[in-house]
BASE-148338 format. One record per residue (C-alpha): residue number from 0; x, y, z. Coordinates in steps of 0.001 Angstrom, whole numbers, always signed. Example, Ala and Ser with C-alpha at 12.3 -4.5 7.8 and 13.67 -1.06 7.14 Angstrom:
site nr = 0 xx = +12300 yy = -4500 zz = +7800
site nr = 1 xx = +13670 yy = -1060 zz = +7140
REM end
This chain:
site nr = 0 xx = +59865 yy = -128672 zz = +1984
site nr = 1 xx = +62792 yy = -129843 zz = +487
site nr = 2 xx = +63808 yy = -125594 zz = +523
site nr = 3 xx = +63627 yy = -125676 zz = +4430
site nr = 4 xx = +65430 yy = -129039 zz = +4461
site nr = 5 xx = +68675 yy = -126930 zz = +2273
site nr = 6 xx = +68289 yy = -124082 zz = +4202
site nr = 7 xx = +68587 yy = -126619 zz = +7461
site nr = 8 xx = +71613 yy = -128198 zz = +6022
site nr = 9 xx = +73282 yy = -124951 zz = +5613
site nr = 10 xx = +72504 yy = -124068 zz = +9054
site nr = 11 xx = +73755 yy = -126783 zz = +10042
site nr = 12 xx = +77069 yy = -126484 zz = +8832
site nr = 13 xx = +77269 yy = -123009 zz = +10119
site nr = 14 xx = +76936 yy = -123802 zz = +13509
site nr = 15 xx = +79182 yy = -126470 zz = +13128
site nr = 16 xx = +81868 yy = -124539 zz = +11626
site nr = 17 xx = +81537 yy = -122097 zz = +13864
site nr = 18 xx = +82171 yy = -124512 zz = +17197
site nr = 19 xx = +84916 yy = -126360 zz = +15496
site nr = 20 xx = +86524 yy = -122603 zz = +15219
site nr = 21 xx = +85800 yy = -121879 zz = +18507
site nr = 22 xx = +86945 yy = -124970 zz = +20167
site nr = 23 xx = +90150 yy = -124636 zz = +18320
site nr = 24 xx = +90450 yy = -121296 zz = +19690
site nr = 25 xx = +89450 yy = -122560 zz = +22998
site nr = 26 xx = +92026 yy = -125482 zz = +22517
site nr = 27 xx = +94652 yy = -122502 zz = +22234
site nr = 28 xx = +94028 yy = -120723 zz = +24921
site nr = 29 xx = +94258 yy = -123158 zz = +27680
site nr = 30 xx = +96901 yy = -125920 zz = +25769
site nr = 31 xx = +99817 yy = -122916 zz = +25794
site nr = 32 xx = +102420 yy = -124164 zz = +29318
site nr = 33 xx = +101469 yy = -122378 zz = +32310
site nr = 34 xx = +98260 yy = -120181 zz = +30614
site nr = 35 xx = +95938 yy = -123020 zz = +32363
site nr = 36 xx = +97433 yy = -121865 zz = +35500
site nr = 37 xx = +98037 yy = -117787 zz = +35231
site nr = 38 xx = +93767 yy = -117874 zz = +33833
site nr = 39 xx = +93023 yy = -119407 zz = +37180
site nr = 40 xx = +95019 yy = -116952 zz = +39199
site nr = 41 xx = +93313 yy = -114400 zz = +37379
site nr = 42 xx = +89774 yy = -116045 zz = +38203
site nr = 43 xx = +90757 yy = -115907 zz = +41550
site nr = 44 xx = +91190 yy = -112448 zz = +42036
site nr = 45 xx = +87054 yy = -112308 zz = +41996
site nr = 46 xx = +86852 yy = -115958 zz = +43696
site nr = 47 xx = +87523 yy = -115664 zz = +47341
site nr = 48 xx = +87689 yy = -119866 zz = +47754
site nr = 49 xx = +89490 yy = -120192 zz = +43951
site nr = 50 xx = +92013 yy = -118160 zz = +45020
site nr = 51 xx = +92523 yy = -119817 zz = +48892
site nr = 52 xx = +92644 yy = -122435 zz = +46840
site nr = 53 xx = +95148 yy = -121409 zz = +44022
site nr = 54 xx = +96985 yy = -120330 zz = +47759
site nr = 55 xx = +97712 yy = -123719 zz = +48436
site nr = 56 xx = +99045 yy = -124780 zz = +45679
site nr = 57 xx = +102610 yy = -125883 zz = +44977
site nr = 58 xx = +104198 yy = -127849 zz = +42221
site nr = 59 xx = +104595 yy = -131597 zz = +42826
site nr = 60 xx = +101320 yy = -131774 zz = +45320
site nr = 61 xx = +97940 yy = -133104 zz = +43933
site nr = 62 xx = +96144 yy = -130900 zz = +42124
site nr = 63 xx = +92813 yy = -130020 zz = +39812
site nr = 64 xx = +95513 yy = -128201 zz = +37822
site nr = 65 xx = +97091 yy = -130577 zz = +36152
site nr = 66 xx = +97338 yy = -131394 zz = +32394
site nr = 67 xx = +94708 yy = -134372 zz = +32681
site nr = 68 xx = +91547 yy = -131560 zz = +34541
site nr = 69 xx = +92611 yy = -128847 zz = +31794
site nr = 70 xx = +92100 yy = -131165 zz = +29432
site nr = 71 xx = +88878 yy = -132582 zz = +31023
site nr = 72 xx = +87589 yy = -128259 zz = +31465
site nr = 73 xx = +88505 yy = -128164 zz = +27714
site nr = 74 xx = +86073 yy = -130809 zz = +27142
site nr = 75 xx = +82986 yy = -129834 zz = +29481
site nr = 76 xx = +82760 yy = -126857 zz = +27664
site nr = 77 xx = +83442 yy = -128805 zz = +24288
site nr = 78 xx = +80341 yy = -130383 zz = +25438
site nr = 79 xx = +78126 yy = -127312 zz = +26345
site nr = 80 xx = +79543 yy = -124809 zz = +23418
site nr = 81 xx = +77523 yy = -126626 zz = +20739
site nr = 82 xx = +73824 yy = -126292 zz = +23015
site nr = 83 xx = +74877 yy = -123009 zz = +23665
site nr = 84 xx = +75372 yy = -121852 zz = +19661
site nr = 85 xx = +72001 yy = -123722 zz = +18618
site nr = 86 xx = +70231 yy = -121953 zz = +21508
site nr = 87 xx = +71079 yy = -118418 zz = +20856
site nr = 88 xx = +70720 yy = -119909 zz = +16920
site nr = 89 xx = +66954 yy = -120830 zz = +17473
site nr = 90 xx = +65889 yy = -117982 zz = +19900
site nr = 91 xx = +67320 yy = -115804 zz = +17599
site nr = 92 xx = +64826 yy = -114074 zz = +15605
site nr = 93 xx = +65375 yy = -113690 zz = +11918
REM end
């Protein structure tokens, strides 16, 4: 039983390290000035609704592309990433 606990602790440490690595990468990508909008514009090439919304976006107007909204998106993604990683690990065949 103690070997199993050791394996679980090591697995948890490994998962947490991977989560932190990807969160750091995610923050770096999205926090770069202007990159969030560029990413949204790229995504808009495949999403007509997003494309239409971005066509109406002008600097100074109220929008959902503010730094606050970007941070909220990052936080929401950060909440989901650990669950997805954990599910992938649990479903993996060893």
